[in-house]
C-alpha positions in Angstrom: -13.8 -11.1 -27.0 -13.4 -13.1 -30.2 -10.0 -13.6 -31.8 -9.0 -11.5 -34.7 -7.4 -12.7 -38.0 -3.9 -12.7 -36.5 -5.0 -14.9 -33.6 -4.8 -12.3 -30.9 -7.9 -11.1 -29.1 -8.8 -7.5 -28.9 -8.3 -7.7 -25.1 -4.7 -8.9 -25.5 -4.0 -6.0 -28.0 -5.4 -3.5 -25.6 -3.4 -5.0 -22.7 -0.2 -4.8 -24.9 -0.9 -1.1 -25.6 -1.3 -0.3 -21.9 1.8 -2.3 -21.0 3.8 0.1 -23.2 3.3 2.8 -20.6 5.1 0.7 -17.9 8.4 1.7 -19.6 7.7 5.4 -19.8 5.2 8.1 -19.3 4.7 9.4 -22.9 4.8 7.5 -26.2 4.2 8.2 -29.8 1.8 6.1 -31.9 4.8 4.4 -33.6 6.3 3.6 -30.2 3.0 2.0 -29.1 2.6 0.0 -32.3 6.2 -1.3 -32.1 5.9 -2.2 -28.4 2.5 -3.9 -28.8 3.6 -5.6 -32.0 0.7 -4.2 -33.9 0.2 -2.5 -37.3 0.1 1.3 -37.0 -3.5 1.4 -38.2 -4.6 -1.1 -35.5 -2.6 0.7 -32.8 -4.2 4.0 -34.0 -7.7 2.7 -33.8 -7.4 1.0 -30.4 -5.3 3.9 -28.9 -8.0 6.3 -30.0 -10.7 4.2 -28.3 -8.7 4.0 -25.1 -8.3 7.8 -25.2 -12.1 8.2 -25.6 -12.7 6.1 -22.5 -10.1 8.1 -20.5 -7.6 5.3 -20.2 -5.1 7.4 -22.3 -4.7 11.1 -23.1 -3.4 12.7 -26.2 -0.7 15.4 -25.6 -0.3 18.6 -27.6 2.5 17.0 -29.6 0.2 14.2 -30.7 1.7 11.6 -28.4 -0.1 9.6 -25.7 0.2 9.3 -21.9 -1.8 7.5 -19.2 -5.2 9.0 -18.7 -6.8 10.4 -15.5 -9.1 7.4 -15.3 -6.2 5.0 -14.8 -4.6 7.3 -12.3 -7.8 7.6 -10.4 -8.4 3.8 -10.4 -4.8 3.2 -9.2 -5.3 5.6 -6.3 -8.6 4.1 -5.3 -7.6 0.5 -5.4 -4.1 0.8 -3.9 -3.6 -0.9 -0.6 -0.6 -1.4 1.7 1.1 -4.6 0.7 0.6 -7.6 3.1 3.3 -9.8 4.3 3.4 -12.1 1.3 3.3 -9.2 -1.2 6.3 -7.6 0.6 8.1 -10.9 0.6 7.5 -11.9 -3.0 10.3 -9.8 -4.6 12.7 -10.8 -1.9 11.9 -14.5 -2.3 12.3 -14.1 -6.1 15.7 -12.3 -5.7 17.1 -14.7 -3.1 16.1 -17.8 -5.1 17.6 -16.3 -8.3 20.8 -15.4 -6.6 21.3 -18.7 -4.9 19.5 -21.1 -7.4 17.8 -22.6 -4.3 14.3 -23.1 -2.9 13.3 -20.3 -0.5 10.3 -20.2 1.7 8.5 -17.7 4.0 6.7 -19.5 6.8 4.3 -18.6 9.7 3.1 -20.9 12.5 -0.4 -22.1 12.1 -2.0 -24.9 14.2 1.5 -25.8 15.6 2.9 -26.4 12.0 4.4 -24.1 9.5 2.3 -22.7 6.7 4.4 -21.2 3.9 4.8 -19.6 0.5 7.6 -20.9 -1.7 9.8 -19.9 -4.6 11.7 -22.6 -6.4 14.5 -21.7 -8.9 12.5 -23.3 -11.7 9.3 -21.3 -11.2 8.5 -17.8 -12.4 7.5 -16.0 -9.2 6.6 -16.7 -5.6 3.0 -17.2 -4.5 1.2 -14.4 -2.7 -1.0 -16.7 -0.5 0.0 -19.1 2.2 -0.9 -22.6 0.9 -3.0 -25.2 2.7 0.0 -27.6 2.9 2.2 -27.3 6.0 5.5 -28.6 7.2 6.4 -29.8 10.7 7.8 -27.0 12.9 10.3 -29.2 14.8 11.9 -30.6 11.7 12.3 -27.5 9.6 14.7 -24.5 9.9 11.8 -22.0 9.5 9.8 -23.8 12.2 12.7 -23.7 14.6 13.3 -20.0 13.9 9.6 -19.3 14.8 9.5 -21.6 17.8 12.7 -20.0 19.2 10.7 -16.8 19.7 7.3 -18.3 20.5 5.7 -18.4 24.0 6.7 -21.3 26.1 3.2 -22.8 26.0 3.4 -22.9 22.2 6.7 -24.9 22.3 5.2 -27.2 24.9 2.1 -27.8 22.7 4.3 -28.7 19.8 6.2 -31.2 21.9 3.1 -32.6 23.5 1.6 -33.0 20.0 4.4 -35.5 19.2 7.8 -35.0 17.5 7.4 -37.2 14.5 10.6 -38.8 13.0 11.1 -38.2 9.3 14.7 -39.3 9.0 17.3 -40.9 11.4 18.5 -37.3 12.0 15.1 -35.8 13.1 15.1 -34.3 16.6 12.5 -36.3 18.5 13.6 -35.7 22.1 12.2 -32.7 23.9 15.5 -31.7 25.6 17.3 -31.7 22.3 14.7 -29.6 20.6 14.8 -27.1 23.5 18.5 -26.8 23.2 18.3 -26.2 19.4 15.7 -23.5 20.0 17.9 -21.8 22.7 20.8 -21.7 20.2 18.5 -20.3 17.5 17.2 -17.7 19.9 20.7 -16.6 20.8 22.1 -16.6 17.3 18.9 -15.6 15.5 19.6 -18.3 13.0 18.1 -21.8 12.8 19.4 -24.7 10.9 18.5 -28.3 10.0 20.6 -31.0 8.5 18.7 -34.0 7.0 16.0 -33.7 9.6 13.1 -33.5 7.2 14.5 -35.1 4.1 17.8 -36.9 3.5 20.5 -35.1 1.6 18.9 -31.7 2.4 19.8 -29.0 4.8 18.3 -25.6 5.5 19.0 -22.3 7.2 16.3 -19.9 8.4 16.2 -16.4 10.0 13.3 -14.7 11.8 11.5 -11.8 10.1 10.4 -9.0 12.5 8.0 -6.1 12.2 8.0 -2.9 14.3 8.8 -3.3 17.9 10.7 -6.5 17.3 7.7 -8.9 16.9 8.7 -12.0 15.0 6.0 -12.3 12.3 7.6 -15.0 10.0 10.7 -16.8 9.1 12.7 -16.9 5.9 14.3 -20.2 4.9 16.7 -21.4 2.2 17.3 -25.1 1.5 20.3 -26.7 -0.1 21.3 -30.3 -1.0 24.3 -32.3 -1.9 27.6 -33.0 -0.2 28.9 -30.5 2.3 25.7 -28.6 3.1 27.6 -25.3 3.1 25.1 -23.5 5.3 27.8 -21.0 6.3 28.0 -19.9 2.7 24.3 -19.3 2.2 23.5 -18.1 5.7 24.7 -14.5 5.1 22.4 -14.2 2.1 19.4 -15.3 4.1 20.3 -12.9 7.0 20.6 -10.0 4.5 17.3 -10.9 2.9 15.4 -11.3 6.2 16.7 -7.9 7.4 15.6 -6.3 4.2 12.1 -7.7 4.6 12.0 -6.7 8.2 12.8 -3.1 7.2 10.0 -3.1 4.6 7.5 -4.5 7.1 8.5 -1.9 9.8 8.2 0.9 7.2 4.8 -0.4 6.1 3.6 -0.5 9.7 4.6 3.2 10.1 2.6 4.1 7.0 -0.5 2.4 8.3 -1.3 2.3 12.0 1.6 2.5 14.4 -0.1 0.2 16.9 -1.1 -2.6 14.6 0.2 -4.7 11.7 -1.8 -7.0 9.5 -0.5 -10.4 8.5 -2.5 -12.3 5.9 -2.9 -16.0 6.7 -4.9 -17.8 4.1 -8.0 -15.6 3.6 -8.1 -13.9 7.0 -6.3 -10.8 8.2 -4.8 -11.2 11.7 -3.8 -8.0 13.5 -0.6 -8.1 15.4 0.2 -5.6 18.2 3.5 -4.2 17.2 5.6 -4.8 20.3 3.7 -7.5 22.2 2.4 -10.2 19.9 4.2 -12.9 17.9 2.8 -15.1 15.2 2.3 -18.1 17.5 0.0 -16.1 19.7 -2.5 -15.4 16.9 -2.0 -18.8 15.1 -4.3 -21.6 16.0 -3.6 -23.4 19.3 -5.4 -26.6 18.4 -3.1 -29.7 18.5 -3.8 -32.7 16.5 -3.3 -31.4 13.0 -0.8 -33.6 11.2 2.6 -32.0 10.5 3.3 -34.4 7.7 
């Protein structure tokens, strides 16, 4: 729609009016005009049109509320949130509380595909990006490998443990020891293994039946790498996400749980399947 004299399109004005109802169920015309930053005459005209279409309804006391059409559309299009959608709020909260970069990762083709929230960005992504990080040199990769089938760990090792810094674990026995510790403590860490002057801590995220479906990671930099300070925050956040996923699974089908990876939905059997089993098994993709 073309712009009006004040530089705002009609669409933006309509959106502003509808957004008013996110802060309450019923509003007067003056409330709507003030919230949408519109003249009362303009708010009256557009609100009346929205009421004619069924997006709003006028009450007996001449106020407005959300119409049946919006309620109907919301019911029809609602879907159970996927893994990323469940995680977005937790990623946002954890990053805001710690002022650090947080990631949610899953194993894909022997590397870690992830969504990320940086402290200088508005919100976390809701789709796993095409970029990946090496499983053996990241805390979230170790947290996932610690609970992966043995053949998945073997495939990662056979694919080559590239060295990114002098501190990267490149020996198979050392990696297996690190994974055993992560499996026992349910916490994985890295110290300057992917990048110098950077450390990270990660905790597995589980769905119903204890299946590990992802890993939540927080990175820090600077002297000291006080992982013990941030570890508790990551543990609490991962547990909260795990509870949400388990509750979501109960609301859908008790025997299956869908994890969105890229554009495809991969069903996970609740108590028997982990992410590495449904992720690609093809070696050779660069973990760079």
